[in-house]
N, C-alpha and C positions, 0 to 999 in steps of 0.2 A: 436296208429295209426302212421304209417310211413309218414314222411313229404316228399313231392317232391320238386323239384327245385323251382317251383312257390310259394309254401308255404313259403320256406325260403326267397325268394326274397320279398314276401309280408310283412313278419315280419320285414325285414330290412327297407323297405320303410316306414312302420308304425313307426318304431323306430326313423328314421330321421325326420318324421313329428312331433313326440312327442318332440324331441330335439329342433326343431325350435320353437314349441309352448312354451316350458319351458323358452326359451330365449326371449319371447315376440314377436315372429314372427308368421306368418300365418302357420297353420298346413299344408295347401295345398301347400304352397311354399316349405316346408320341404319335403313333399311327392314327389313333382315334382323333387326336387334335388335328392332324393333317387331313384326315377324311372329312371331318366336319368343316374345316377351313376351306376346303375346295369343293364343298357341296352347296348347291344353291338352296336346298331345302333341308329342314330338320329331318333327322333319321331316328328310327326306333332301334332298340338294342338288337332285335332280330336282323334288321337290315345291315347294321354295322358288323355284326358277327359274320353274316354271310359274305359281305363285301371284303372283309379282311381275312376270311377263312380261319376264324378262331372261335372258341366256344363262347356261348352267350354269357356264361358265368365270368369268364375273363373280361369280356366287354363290360359287364355290370360292375365288377370290381374296379376296373380302371376308369370308367365313366364317373364313379363316385369320387375318385381321387381328383379328376379334372373339375368336378363340381366344387370340391373343397378349395381348389386353387383358383376358383372363379374364372376358369377357362371356358367352360360350357354351362349352359343353362337348360332347364327343362322347358319345353314348349308344348302346350296343350292344344290338341286338335279336338274340336267339338265332335262328340259322338264316338270318339276313339277311347278305348280302355288302356291302350299302350301309352307309355311315356315316349316323347320324342325329344331329341336334344339338338341344340344348335350352338355355334360359337357365340360367346358373349363378348361383344365389342370388336374393336379394330385390332389389327396385328400389334400395333403399338401398345394398346392397353393390355392385351394378353401377355405379350412378352415382357413388358415391364412388371406386370403382376407376378409372373414366374420368377423373374430376376429378384424382385423385392422379397418374395417369400423365401427363396433359396438363400440369398445373401443374408437376410436377417436371421434366418435359422442358423446359418453357419457362424455368423458373428456372435449370436447368443451362446452357441455351443463353445466357441473358443473362449469367450468371456467367463463362462462357468468353469471350464478346465483351468484357466489361468487363475481365477479366484481361489479354487480349491488347492491348486499347487502352491500358490502364494501363502495361503493359510497354513498348509502343511509345513512349508519351509519356515514360516515364522514361529511355529511350535518347536522347532528344533533348537537345541541348545548347542551353540558352537563351543564344543569342549576344548578344541585346540585353536590356535591362531589361524592355522590353515583352513579349518572348517568355518570359522567366522568370516574369513576372506571369501570363501566359496559362497556362503550364504549372502554376503553383501553383493558379490558379483551377480548372482542369480536374481536378487531383488532389483538390481539395476536393469537387467535384461527384461524382467517382468514389467518394469515401468516403461521401457521403450516399446514393448509389444502393446501394452495398454494404450499408450499414446497413439501408436499406429492404428490400432483397432478403432479408437475413438475418432480419428481423422477419417478413416474409411467409412465409418458409420455416418458421419456428417456428410461426406460426399455422396453416399448412397441416398440419404434422405433428401439432399439437395437435388440430385438427379431425378428422383422419383416423385417429386412434388406433384401430386395429382392435379391435372388440369392446367398446370403452369408450364410444364415442359412437354414439348412436342417435337416431332422430327424437324419441323421448320426452325425451331429455336435451337436445336442441337446443331444443325447445319451452319448456323451463324457464329458458333463458338470458334474462335481462332486459337491456335496453339502456336506459340512462338518459341 
């Protein structure tokens, strides 16, 4: 059976929804991103809900999340009382913003846990020689993890330098 334009568009919307879900986000948020990404014109909440066959409340909740992540923006139509939404920027800008937000949140979370665990460990009194050795070993591991996280944070910031890194620049990077 030959696919039409809407079949292809639906497959892509579904794919982006699955991608979002695999990364721990709402499938509907991903589908909304895909819907707006492959739409020529801004859409209202009602239009998006009808198109995805989900409730308007679900669309409203997920569109607010996409606004917070700077993936979509409100677009005003003169004479309309409804809010309309469109994709904010290019694919590159959107996906690097998502990656930046997710990665930075995860880095911050790990740093907090590591700091709390390190503080807890340093409050312990190594009563025996074995406990002292164990505390020393764990402190060494914490230092290794901290160095790794610091390096990853540096690489992330380097990669995400706004306006300086583009697909063309990335394609010029050689890995030997």
